[in-house]
KOLKE-816525 format. One record per residue (C-alpha): x, y, z. Coordinates in steps of 0.25 Angstrom, whole numbers, plus 5000, padded with zeros to 4 digits. Example, Ala and Ser with C-alpha at 12.3 -4.5 7.8 and 13.67 -1.06 7.14 Angstrom:
2
504949825031505549965029
END
This chain:
180
539055225497539455125487539455145472538455045465538954935458538354855447538054715448538954615441537754545435537454665427537554645412538554745406538154835393538654765379539954835375540154835360541554845355542054985351541555045339540454945337539154985330538254875332537354925320538354915310538754775315537354735313537154795300538554735295538154605300536854605291537554575278538554445280538454435296539854505297540054635304541654675302542554795299543054805286544454735284543854615291543654495281542054515282541854415269542554305277541754335290540454335282540754195276540954145290539754195295538954155283539654015285539254015300537754055296537653935286538153845298537153895307537854005314537054135313538354215314538854365313540154405313540654545319542054595319542454715327543854785325544954765337544554715350543554785359543854815373543354685378542954555371541654565376541254675368541354575356540154485362539354615367539454645352539054505348537954515357537354645352537454585338536854455342535754515348535354575334535854465325535754335332536454215329537954225332538854335333540454345333541254475335542554465332543654565336545254565334545354465344544054425352542654375349541354395354540054325351538654315353537654195349536154155351536554025344537753975351538353955367539154065372540153955375540053905360540354055356541454075365542053945361541953985346542554125350543854065357544454025345544054155336544654255345546154325345546254295329546554445326545754525316546254465304545754335309544254375310543854275299544554165305544154195320542654205314542954055307543354005320542154045328541153995318541853865317541853845331540353895332540053795323540553685331539653625342539953655356540653525361540453555376539153545382539253625395537853575399538253425399539653465406538753545417537953425419539053315419539953405431538453435438538153275438539653255444539353365453538153305458538553165458539953215467538953275477538153155479539253085481539853155491538453155498538553015497539952995504539553105514538153015518538952885519539952945528538952995537538252875538539552795541539852905553538452885558538752735559540152725563540552715578540952825586542552845586543252795599544052885605
END
């Protein structure tokens, strides 16, 4: 008898970074949209969050100490906070970034994350500013347009190949039989 196995399509349970108190984070976000351990530049982070909000980005910034076991834990935390707070949530660890947004696409979030990663714990403020600056830039690539162009080229290629096949078939039907 074989052991049952789980489907690859079963979503896994969200796993928050170690020693994370979701209720304490939500309470800490209430005053200035920043939840960070003491010793981090909370005033500068609050100014970044306030500036982002003035520009239409409903931003909450969370900072966790160290790096969790896996980077996905930061996105899980951002998702859990985002379910309650809504808007855009960014979670910084020492080197990684996790995000949630009901305002921006996943692609735009990850594009903004890329430049904010690997800055170290002493540069969280810089990472937050880079993240916000990139979020405020318009998306330059429209994946819908790119997909439609590729689809159009594919359809034209298939149509062209079909036309060539039909012509070859007509020539073969009208050609004399080979001698030999």
